[in-house]
N, C-alpha and C positions, 0 to 999 in steps of 0.2 A: 018479959019474954027473956029465956035467959039465953043466951047464944046458940043453943042449937035450934030454938024459935027463931033468931032472927036468922039462924044462916038458909033457912027453908024459907022465908020470905022473901030475903035479898036472892037468893039463887034462880028463883023462880018468875021473879021481877026480871034480873039481867038476860035468863037462859031460858026462860020458860020449861023447867026439868026440873025433877028432883036432886038434892045432894043423894051426897052419895050415899049406900045404906049395907047391910051385909055384914060380912064376916070372909076376912083373906088381908092379908100383908097387903097388898094398894088397896085396898079397899081402908084398910084404917089411915094407911097415907092419906088418902084424899081426903078424911072427914076430918083428919089436922089440919092438913090443907083449908078445907073451903070453911071448919069452926072458926079460922082464925081469922083468915083475909073475912070470910063474907058476914061472921058471925061476929067480930074486934072490929079489927079497924076501921072496916069502911061503916063502922058506926062512928068511931073518933073523928071529935071536930066538925068544926063546920063548912062543909063540902056537898054540894051535892052531887045525884047520881051522874053526871053527864058530866062535870068536869074531874070526878074520881074518875069516870071511865073513860076519858080525852087522857088524862093524868098513863093509864093503862097503856093503850093506844100507844102511848111516846114513851116509856119506857121499854117494850117489847118491842117497837122499831131498834129503839137502841141495843139492846138486847139481841136481836133477830132471830128471837123466838117466835118464828112463823106461826105455829100451831096454832099458841095461844093467842097470837095475834089475830087470825082469823077469827078466833072464837067472840073474844071483844069488843074487833069490828062490828060481826053480830048484836054482841050485849051492848052494844052503842046505835044501832039500829032498831033495837025491840025498843030499847029506852026512850026511843024519838030524837035523837041527836042526829042533828041533819047532815047529812054526804059532807056539804063541805065543808062544815066542819072538823069532823074526820078528818077527810082531806087536810085539812090546814094542820090540822095536830104532826102528819105525818112529814110532810114540806117541810117544818120547821125545824125538824131533825137534821135537813143535807148538811146546813153549813158547821154542825158538830159531828157528824159521824161519818160525814162524807154523801159523794152521792149513791155510790156502788150499795147500801146496805141498804138505803133509803129508795131507793129504787126497788129491791126486795120486798121492801112491804106496799108498795106502792103494788105490785101484782099484784101479793095477798088481799089488798083491801080489791082489787079489782075483780079478782073473783069473786069474791064476797059480793060487790055490787051485783055482777053480772049477774049469780044465784036469785035474787031479788030483784033484777031488772031496773036497778039502778040506773041510767043513762051515763055512758063512761066515761065519755065529756065532762057531763056536768056540767053546775054551776062557774062560770071564772070571775078568777078570786083579782085577779091582776089589777092595779091601777096604776103603776107607773110606763113610761117610756124610754126610748132608749137616752134622749134627753132629758127626764127630770127621773133619773133612778137616785145619782148621786143628793140631788139636791132635797127631794122628799126621805131617802135615808136619811140623812143628817138630820132632820126636823124633829125623825124619831128621837135616832142616837143622844143628841147633844142634850137636852135636856135630861137625861138617864146619865148619862156616859160624862162627857164632856167632850175632850182630847188627850184624854187616858191615852192610850192605844198608840198614839200617832209623836205624844209627849215619849211614851211609854218608848219607844224601838225610832228615835231620831238618830240614836249611833249606828244605825244599819249602815248597807253604803249603796249608794244609787247603784240601780232603783228601786229599793225594795224599801226604802225607810220612807218614801213617796207612794208606792205601791202598797205597799198590804194595809195602810191606815185606809187606804182611798179603798181597795176591796172589800175591806169590814162595813165602810160607809155604803156604799151599793150594791154589794154582794147580801149579807148577812142585815141588811136595816132597807137596802131600798130592794133586794129582788124579792127578799120576802115577808117582813118583818110589814112591809104595807100592805099587803094583801087582806083583801077582806076574807069573813069566818070566821075570825078570835078577834075579839080585844086587842088593846096592846098591854093590860092587864093581864090578860091571858096566856098570850103566849110569854111573858116575863116568863109566868108563874110553869108555866111547860117548860122554858130551861132551863129554870133551876133544877128539876128534874130530868131532865137529858142531861144532864152536867154529873149530876149526883150519880147516876146512872154511868154512867163512862168509866166512874172512880176513876184518881189522880189528876183531877179536873180543881181542884181548890180552891187555888187560886181565882179562881173565873167560876166556881161557882159562888165564893165570897163576891163578887164585882155585880153578881147576874141576882142574886139575897136584895142586895143595893138595890138596880134597879127593878127587883119586883118588889121593892117598898114606896117607891118614888114612882114605880108607874101607877101607884093603889091599893098594892096588895098588903093586907095585916101582915104580923107575924103570927098571928093566929091561922092565918091560910097558909103561908109554907110552911111551918112546921110540917101543918095536919095534912099537904100534902107530897112529902118528904116523908112523912110514915106513911101515908098510903101509897109508896113507890115501895116503901121497904121489902116486901115480903116477896117482889118480883126481883128485884136488884139486891137484897140481903143487910142485914143490918149493920155489917164495916162500912158499908157506901153511907149506909142511911149516918151513923157518925157519923163519918167522917165529914159529912154534908155537916152535920151541925156544930162541931168541934168548930171548925173554920169559919163560920159565919157566926157564935158565938155572939161578937160584941155588936151585932146587929140586930142578933134577937130578942140580950137581952135589957134594952134601951127600952 
């Protein structure tokens, strides 16, 4: 198949519709967009359509491009992605983009779920309690990252030298990374693209590429995820992410 035929096949699978046809400036722009994303990028690398859509959902959440997020939540459901996995891909963005932007994405998700009669509350993914969130978070964090943050910010005055590393453990790992719906390696892969899409977070991209490798992702999967995110976040952020993690991905 050439890229035009690949676009038609992929677009029909994801959206149940035909790609742009006809003449005119906007049609031409959509053809460039669709043929590049759905005829080339979506066929490059070894990621299945489900993981590609979760990556897209996460990056669009970072970007706050809510109309496109709505379309790709719908596409995810169309190809059989479980609602809990879509929800978790959005929830997982919160430690990195903050609560308000994540809430915007959640509202968009709820709208799509309502249109499809998916229960608003859905399946609970919580696995920790107030008493266990630190220990359970640390059990995920320590094998991947050790005590890096506590060591790096030990210079902070009290109470921040103690509070910030603890919050990272309890909040980012305990409250979010322990949740059901996504495997640890999937969460780490999504975090890499979320950080890449943010821009200016190359130190954290490097750390999480290392974590993604340690959690079982291959170099090829990490590069494929970043490349898949590129049409949504732009080429500069792809190259920044690749450049900052080059020594890890070349080994």
